N, C-alpha and C positions, 0 to 999 in steps of 0.2 A: 681183126684178121691178122694172123701171124706174119711176121716180117722175115724175109730171107736176108741174113747178114753175112757178109764175107769175113775176111780176116780183120781183126781190130788189134791195134797196138796202142796201149795207154802208157804214156810217159810218166804223168804224175796227175794226182787229184788233189786239189786244195782242200783244206779243212772245211767242214760243213758244206761239202758239195755233194752232187748226186751224179752217178754215172749209171746209165740205163741203156740196155739193149732189149728191144722187144716191146710188147704191149704193156701199157701202164694205165691205171685209172687216175691216180693222183700222186704227185710228188711234192713234198713240202719240207725243204731243208730249213734248219733254224741255226742260229748262232747268237751268242751273247758276248759282249766285249765291253770293257771299261777302259777309257783312255785318259790319262793324265798328261798334260803338256803345259809347259810354261808359255809366257808371252813370246810371240814370234816364232812358234814352233812349226806351224804348218804353212809358212809363206813359201811360195814358189815363184819363179820368174827370174829375169835377168836384171842385174844391178840393184838388188834390193839392199837397203841399209837399214839396220835395226839397232837402236841404242837403248839397251835396258840396263840401268845402273844396278839396281837391286830388285831382282824379280824373284818371287817365290811362288810355288804352286802348292796350295793346301790340299792334302789328300785325306785328311781325317774326316770320317763320316760317322754319323750316329746310327744310321740304318744299316742293317746287314744285307738287305735285299733291295735292289733298285727296281728292276722290271722282272717279275717272276715269269718264267716260261713253264707252264704246266700242261699236263695231258700228254706226256710223252709215252 
């Protein structure tokens, strides 16, 4: 059944997101990302101390595709 929608103001839409007004059967957003980070990169909180003398992050890969998203 159709929906009656009033005024809509969209400030921003993030990447790989969906904005829909009205009837919809199925919505399936997709995204792919690869993150490289060294030791202690994603620590959060108060009073964290990290001591990394010589830290390296190896980003050399033999494969070209990690997780293929197909059928788009």
